[in-house]
N, C-alpha and C positions, 0 to 999 in steps of 0.2 A: 282152614281147617285145621280140626285139631290132633297132635301129633300123637296121641295114644287113644285108642278105640275104648270107649265106657263100658264098663261091665254092665250096666244097665240098658236090657234090651230098648224097653218103649217108655218113653214118657208121653202120658197125655194130657194136653193143654186146650181147656174148655173155657171158651169166653163166651159168655152170656150177656146179650143186650136185649130189654125190653121196653115197652110204653106204659107199663104199669108199676105199682109198687108194690104192697104188700100181696097179692095175687102171685104177682112174677115171683116174688122169694119162697113162696109156699111152691109154686110148681118147683123152681131150681132146687129147692131143698128135696122133693121128692126123686128129681135125676139125680140129685147127688147120692142118696139113699141108697137109688138103684146102683150106684157105680159101687157104693161099701159092700153090698152084695155079693161082687163078682169076689172071687177068691184069687188071691193074686200074691206074690213074693213081693216085699219093697227092694229086692235086689234085683227083680228084674222087670217091676212095672213100678211107674210112680204117676200119680193122677192129680194135678193141679187146675182149680176150677177158681175164673174170676166172673163176678156177677155184679151188672153195673143198672139202675134204672132211675129215671129220673127224682130231681130234689124233689122233697128234701129226703131222698132214702139215698144212702150212703153207698158205695161200692164197698165190695165185702171180696174176700179170697181165700179160700181152702184147700186141704190136702186131703185125699182121700188116701187113708191108711190100711197097713193089714189090719184083719180081723174086724172089718166095719166102723173103724175110726174113721173121724171127720174132724180135724183141725184145721183152726180158722188161723191164717197168715195174716203177718201186718202188712197194710198197703202205704209205700210210701207216701206223706204228703206233699215231700218236696221233691218235685218232678226234675229236680238240675239234673240227677244221676239218671234218670230213665230217659231223659229227651238227649243225654250227651251222644254224640254221634250222629243226630236225625239232621238232614240237608236244613230243615226249615223248622221252626218249633209250632206249634198247633197254639195260636192265639186262646183257642178256647180252652183248651187243656191246660193252657199257662195262666189262666184267669185266676189263681188264689185259689184260697180254702182246699178243699180236697177232692178237685175235681176226677174225673174217670180217667183211666188208664184206655189210649185206644189198644188195638192188638199187637201193633209192634212195640209200643211201651210195655204191655204186658209181657211179651216174649221177653223183651230186653232185662225186665226186672228180676223175671223169674227162671228162665233159661239156665243160668249159671248154677243153678241150685238143683236143676234135674236134668243135668247133662246123660243124653242117651245117643243110644246107635241109630234109632229113628223115632220118629216124632209122628203122632196121630193129633191134630189141631182141629178143635172142631168150634163153629161159629154156629151159635143156637140163637134163634131170635125169629122173628117175624121176616121172612123173605119172600117176596113177590118176583123172582126174577129178575126180569129189565125193569127201567127206571118209570115210575109212574107221577102223574100230578093228581093232585085231589080238584079236580075240574069244581066239582059242586059245592065247594066251599063257599063261604061269602066271601071272603078275601085268599082265594086261591095263589099259590106261588108257583110259576109255570117253571122254577129252578129248584123245587124239591125233589129228591132224589134221595132215596135210603134202602137200608137194609135195616131189619127192626125198626118197623114202622112209627113214628113218634120219638123215639127212643133219644136221649140227650145223646149216646154214644153210638147213634146211627152212622153205618157205612155206606157211602153211596157208592153204586156199583160202577159209576164211570172213575171212581177214585181206587176202587177194589187192589187194584193192581197196584197203585202208589201206596195204599195200605197196608199191603202184604212185602212191601218191596225190599228185596235183601232180606229176608226172615230166614233164608238156608243160611245166609253169612252169618247171622247173628246166634243160630242155633248152632253156628259151628259144624254143619255137615252139607253135602250136595242135596239139591231139592230133589231127587230119587230117592232120597232116606224119609222125605217127609208126604205125608198123605193128609189131605186136608178135607172135612166133612160138613156139610152142611146141615145141621137139624134144623130144617127151616124149609119152607113151602117154595116150589116153583124154581129152584136155583140149578138144575139140570139143563143148563142150555150153553150153548156153541158161544153166544157172546159172553156170557159168564168164565166160562173155562178160558176163553183166550185171554182175558184178565190176570188169569192165575199161570200161566205158563211160565214164566221166568222165574220164579219162586217155590214152586210147587211139582213135586213129581206127577201124585195120581189126586183125582178127586172124585169125592162120592156125592150125588145129588139127589133128591126128589125132582119126577117131572111131573108132580101133582100137588094139590093141596093135602098135607099132612094134617091126622090129629094132634089135639093137644099132649097126648099121651106121648109124643116125639119118641127118640131113638131107644131101644132094647138096651140100656147102657150095662146092663148086668151079661148079657150074652156077649155084646161087644167085647168089653173088658177081658172075659174069658177066653174070645179068640185071639187075644194078644200072647198067651200065656205059649202056644206053639212056636216054631223053629222057621214058621212061613216069612217070605220076604215082602216088603210091603205092597207090591201090587197084588199078590195071593189075597194079602189083609185086606186090602180094597176091595176085591172083588168078594169076598165072604162076608163084608159088612153090609155090602147092597145086597146081597140074597139074604141074609140074617134079616133085615131092616121091612125086606120084601113079606117075608115069613110069618115074622112079627105080626105085622096089619093082616095075616090070614087067619088069626087066632080069632076066637068068639069072641075076646075080650075087645079087640081092636078093627074086627073085620070091617075094611077100609078098603077103597079101589085106589091103590096108589102104586107106581113105579118107581123104582131109583136105576141108576149106571151109576158104575166105576169106571172114570176114564185114564187112560194115560196122554198125560199133558203135556208130553215130548213129542206127540204125534201131532198134535193141534196146527202146528204152522203148516203141514202138508196139506190137512183138511181145509185150511182159509183158503190157503193157493187154488186149490181145486172149485173150491166154492167160486171163487172170482171167475173162472174161465168160464163156469154155469152163468152166473150173473152176466158176463159180457153179451153171450149167445143170447140170454132171453132180454136184455137192453136191447138189441137187434130188432128184437120182435115187438119191441115198444116204439121204435123209430120208423118204422113201415107202417103207414099209414093204411094199407088195405090189409093188415095182417088181422085175425081175428084170434082176440086173446082167451076164448074161453077156454081152450086147453089146459092155459096157466092155471084160470080158476079152478078147475075140473082136479089138479093136481093140487092145489092147494086146500081145496074143501075135503078131498078123499085125506087128506095128511092133518087135518085139524086137531089139536091135541086135546086130548080128552078132558074137558069140564075148562078149559080156556080158550075162547076165542080168539084172543090175540098171538096164540103159537102155535106151529105145527111141526110136526115130528119131522125131523130132519132127514132121514134115512126113508122116511116111507114119503115123502114131498117128492124126493129123488128119483127113489124107485119110478114112482107114478109117472113122472116127469118123461123117463125112460122109457118104459111101457107106452105111455102115448105117442111120443115121440118116433116110435118104433111101426107103429100102427100108421102114422100119418104119411111116414117115408115110403111106405109100400102102396099108398095111393099117390104120391106126388109124381107132378110132371115136370115141373118148372126144375131145371139144375140146378138154379142160385138157391132154391127151398131144400132141394137134395143135400148140397154142399154143407147148407146151414144146419139141416137136422142131423147130418151124420156127425159133426163138431157137438153138437147138442148131446145126443148118444153115447158119444166117447166121453165127454165130460161127468153128464151125469152117472155112468159107470166107475170112472174113477172116483168120485168123493163116495159113492157106496163102497167101495173096495177099501179106500183110506178109514172110512167110518168104522169099520168091521174091524180094523186095527185100534184106533184110538177107544173106542166102546171095548172097553175088556169084558164087562160082564151087563147084563141087562135083567134086571128080577122084576117080577111083576106080581102084586098079590091075586091071590085065588078069587077075589071079587071083580078083579080089573076086566073090564069088556073085552071078548075075544077079538070082535072088530078091530081093534084099536091096537091089538099085541101084533098081529101077523108082519107088518112090515114094519113096528116100531123097535127103535134102539133107546128108549127113553133120553132121548137128547132133542131139547125142540129148537128152534129158530123164529124170532120175531117176526112174523107176516100178517097183521092184522085182518079182520074179516071186511073193512069199511074206512071211510076216509074219517068216521068219528074218532077211530082210532080206541076205542073203549075194547075194555076187558069182560072177565067175568063178574068181577068184583063191581057193586053198584057204587056210582060218584067217582072214579076212577078211569082216567084213559092214559095211553102210553105220553111220555115226556119227549115227545120226537126231537125236539132240539138236544136233548140229554142224549138221546138213541143215536142220534146222527154220529156225533162224538166219540162213540166208543170204539175201540182200537180195533174191533171186527169188522164194524160199519165202515172205517176208514181205509181198511185193507183191502176188503175184499168189493166194497160198493154196493152192496147187499141193501142199504137205509137207504140209496140214491134209486135204486132199481123200484123198491116196493112204494115209495112216494109215487114215483113216477107211474106204475102200473094201478095202484089205487084212484089216482087223478085222470 
């Protein structure tokens, strides 16, 4: 960690990845111009943006400077320096020419020039939440998993924790000084956040599809000018994004959450307790599982059939279990229901500490807001594992290997329930 506290308050590092060329750069420059429209002093805030699209488009890097300036920065063609200290060199990135930098290489290269007290790291691209396979392609690859679909610099969700591993060390600050934001769709999932817990303090993400207009960067950079701590900044960004999509120009049904990643371990432990109780119901051949289906359908995430809102699901599970308990006559069933009620209540209590802020745009349907905290969990509607996007299904092999699935046993339960 740094011996001296830098004078610079915030460094904003934006990593842009996409699956298109010219249109991608047009959109990237539009967002960069939004950043340049913010009024900030260079001794308080600095902004560096790295953008990469598939060949033949070259990776580019810019610094947004005082007074609306946009200065292009050199991107090293020789990755010897940026790979220094990495446990294993990436054969794709080391493949010659001027290949794109990964997130950690981007941080390695530019963080020393932008040393600050706090960091806002933004991952910009086509997010899809958990991993998906392109089932209907002529040559589908069941192992395809990505953030920024189709991009040469795609980040695999299952590898996300590794991709940003030790970022806090490379930035020279504790994790609680780092806010991670997803300017991308459907990334506000408990499984995604669990991959981030070691290297990031706070996370901001959308729980729905977001329009191409993306984040309101002018407003967000202006938020950094105050003396707020990173947790307060994260909450304000989530609120500002929801507000942005409530305007006449961007009018959309979108929800955002700001989460305290330090608390996610306790949430996962509590989810494991609930999962254990639910699995006991699966093991009972006489058990009617319709009550689990009822809770799942109640909490189905707005606009995405493969996800359910985590807090709404456990809230409904508890309510149904309390109702069943009143009618139960079997002592064994009573014991089981009491355990489930206690466990679901514990999850909801911990979620209220984990989710610092939930914000919904004005167009968001009221019936989905009442018990929602805008953080989802994967719970497909049926065994076909389809989501709302045509031609895509969940990559279940990949999903089962996610850290959250392994720790909580959630994937095993879902597979058994759907069967």
